[in-house]
C-alpha positions, -999 to 999 in steps of 0.1 A, spaced: 427 -916 76 452 -889 74 446 -851 81 463 -828 57 466 -791 69 478 -769 42 495 -735 59 490 -706 34 514 -673 37 496 -651 62 484 -617 48 474 -589 69 438 -574 58 437 -542 40 411 -519 55 391 -498 34 409 -464 49 441 -481 37 426 -482 4 416 -450 2 450 -437 19 465 -455 -12 439 -436 -33 446 -402 -20 486 -407 -19 482 -412 -58 459 -381 -59 487 -364 -38 516 -371 -65 496 -362 -95 487 -325 -82 522 -317 -69 531 -336 -103 508 -309 -124 517 -279 -103 557 -283 -108 550 -284 -145 531 -255 -148 554 -238 -124 583 -251 -150 557 -241 -184 550 -206 -168 588 -198 -170 598 -210 -203 568 -192 -219 577 -159 -198 612 -163 -214 604 -174 -249 611 -141 -262 647 -144 -253 668 -156 -287 705 -162 -297 719 -145 -327 706 -172 -349 666 -172 -336 670 -200 -310 656 -196 -277 682 -196 -245 660 -207 -219 643 -241 -229 634 -272 -212 661 -300 -213 653 -336 -196 643 -345 -161 657 -339 -127 664 -375 -107 632 -382 -88 626 -370 -53 604 -385 -24 587 -355 -4 566 -371 25 534 -358 29 503 -360 53 492 -391 35 526 -404 29 559 -406 8 548 -393 -27 574 -397 -54 578 -363 -77 598 -355 -108 611 -321 -124 615 -310 -156 649 -299 -159 654 -263 -170 684 -255 -194 696 -216 -198 720 -211 -220 725 -175 -212 747 -185 -184 782 -190 -190 799 -187 -153 795 -174 -122 804 -144 -103 828 -139 -71 792 -140 -50 782 -171 -66 755 -158 -84 751 -168 -126 761 -141 -152 761 -139 -192 791 -132 -218 784 -95 -205 792 -104 -166 756 -94 -160 739 -115 -134 711 -134 -145 680 -153 -129 682 -190 -127 649 -209 -126 647 -222 -93 614 -241 -82 594 -224 -55 568 -255 -52 597 -278 -47 627 -262 -33 661 -284 -40 661 -296 -1 623 -300 5 619 -334 18 588 -324 42 557 -305 32 542 -280 58 506 -297 56 483 -302 79 482 -339 80 442 -338 84 438 -313 60 454 -330 27 431 -355 21 396 -336 26 407 -307 2 417 -335 -25 387 -350 -24 370 -316 -21 384 -308 -55 375 -345 -66 338 -338 -53 335 -301 -68 362 -297 -92 375 -270 -74 413 -281 -67 431 -249 -56 427 -251 -17 445 -288 -25 477 -277 -33 481 -254 -8 471 -278 16 504 -300 3 525 -271 1 515 -249 26 490 -219 29 517 -194 19 539 -210 -6 557 -188 -30 550 -209 -55 512 -203 -55 512 -174 -85 482 -165 -101 497 -176 -133 506 -213 -118 469 -214 -97 448 -203 -132 468 -232 -154 463 -258 -130 427 -249 -123 420 -256 -162 443 -288 -164 422 -302 -131 386 -291 -143 393 -307 -181 402 -337 -160 380 -338 -138 352 -332 -161 363 -363 -183 363 -385 -150 332 -374 -137 319 -385 -171 334 -418 -178 317 -448 -189 318 -474 -161 301 -500 -184 328 -522 -193 336 -522 -152 333 -549 -131 341 -545 -93 345 -573 -70 324 -556 -44 319 -517 -40 328 -502 -6 304 -470 3 311 -446 35 306 -415 44 342 -400 52 342 -378 78 370 -356 85 375 -336 122 382 -305 103 361 -272 101 366 -250 72 327 -242 69 304 -238 96 296 -283 92 321 -305 99 325 -322 64 317 -356 54 322 -370 19 304 -397 0 328 -423 -14 324 -453 -31 358 -474 -44 358 -508 -56 387 -536 -65 386 -548 -104 392 -587 -108 430 -581 -115 430 -567 -79 430 -527 -88 418 -508 -60 397 -478 -81 378 -449 -66 345 -451 -84 324 -421 -67 332 -388 -47 301 -364 -39 303 -338 -13 260 -338 -8 269 -353 27 277 -321 38 252 -300 20 222 -322 34 213 -333 1 190 -362 -6 206 -381 -35 197 -409 -56 205 -425 -92 190 -426 -118 195 -451 -150 216 -435 -179 200 -460 -203 168 -438 -227 157 -470 -238 152 -483 -200 116 -486 -188 123 -472 -154 123 -437 -156 117 -429 -119 149 -427 -91 160 -449 -71 163 -443 -36 181 -458 -14 211 -453 -44 221 -480 -69 254 -481 -88 237 -500 -117 203 -498 -129 183 -533 -115 161 -531 -143 188 -534 -173 221 -531 -155 233 -501 -168 247 -474 -151 231 -446 -134 240 -408 -123 235 -390 -94 201 -367 -91 191 -346 -61 155 -361 -46 126 -339 -31 137 -340 3 97 -344 7 74 -371 12 45 -387 26 43 -421 51 35 -453 31 36 -474 66 51 -474 97 56 -491 127 73 -492 164 98 -516 173 87 -526 213 116 -551 217 150 -539 196 179 -559 197 214 -550 208 222 -531 174 189 -512 174 207 -478 179 175 -457 180 159 -450 214 130 -473 222 95 -465 208 111 -445 182 87 -446 151 96 -462 119 87 -454 84 88 -460 49 83 -429 30 71 -425 -8 87 -395 -27 74 -383 -56 95 -393 -90 110 -424 -67 100 -455 -75 113 -470 -44 101 -464 -6 125 -454 16 131 -469 52 137 -441 80 127 -433 113 104 -400 127 119 -377 149 95 -357 162 56 -366 164 32 -396 160 33 -411 125 3 -413 104 -5 -433 71 -5 -401 43 16 -377 67 36 -353 51 72 -356 64 104 -333 53 139 -346 55 162 -332 84 198 -341 87 224 -345 114 253 -323 106 262 -313 145 274 -350 158 274 -372 125 273 -408 130 282 -413 94 254 -437 88 218 -440 75 205 -423 111 216 -392 99 191 -389 81 155 -384 98 119 -371 89 95 -348 109 66 -333 100 63 -308 70 
């Protein structure tokens, strides 16, 4: 009997962090592109009153400049800027300044967000992904651009920020309410992404759901900031005809009853002990101290029983308990959620 061995190509495994970095890079590219476009549009609008003798605008947009690559904390990002043509400029002075037909100095447009020789941003590497995800999860993107360009970037004028926030909020609202009914993901990657920076009292941990489509495209599905906010989040079916009206906890991306998409809903952080037990002989992967009470909790409005652990006291059937969250040194696992007697 002959043995046939087929040697296939060696493909390096793609980690979930690589996927997230790729998504962050795409997001950073969009942020920079929108910021630059807003800066150019603001300049054109502030000069739209300048007309020639035929009533034509003197300062107009005219094509695009060559694409440039800027190094950011999430890798190289390609950006392109709209070209601004100022018809008032007919030459330069002895000092190299642009002048009009009367010899008067004309202020030429120059992007303060994207200077001609900028090749690397002033951003802090860990700050960029946090602020971008923070923007996606809350709709507040004003800090993300500062992270990409530096806190004191002169291009962040009040008008530019106002224009960008309006654009980002519309995009965020559309993205956050989009339908996933026709989506099919090969698998769903769920994790709490923890960042080492401290911009609030607590260290930040953001819930991220990602998944590859059947075509191999990696997509960001859900981003939520409730992990840092110590909220107990569940999901609810959005199908009005579904028989199950209560919440699902642990959360489901699709309703187990009708397979319709679900929405995030905050669940009550209190409940009663339904069952309890104590592990006497834990395995090697058991991370809780020996003798820790394991409990299942019945929560009002939730159709499932939540498995967790009791941090203080001794359990009893029907005991009232309340949720507590580990925010000091989070492990980014389900063990960051515990319960104590209410």
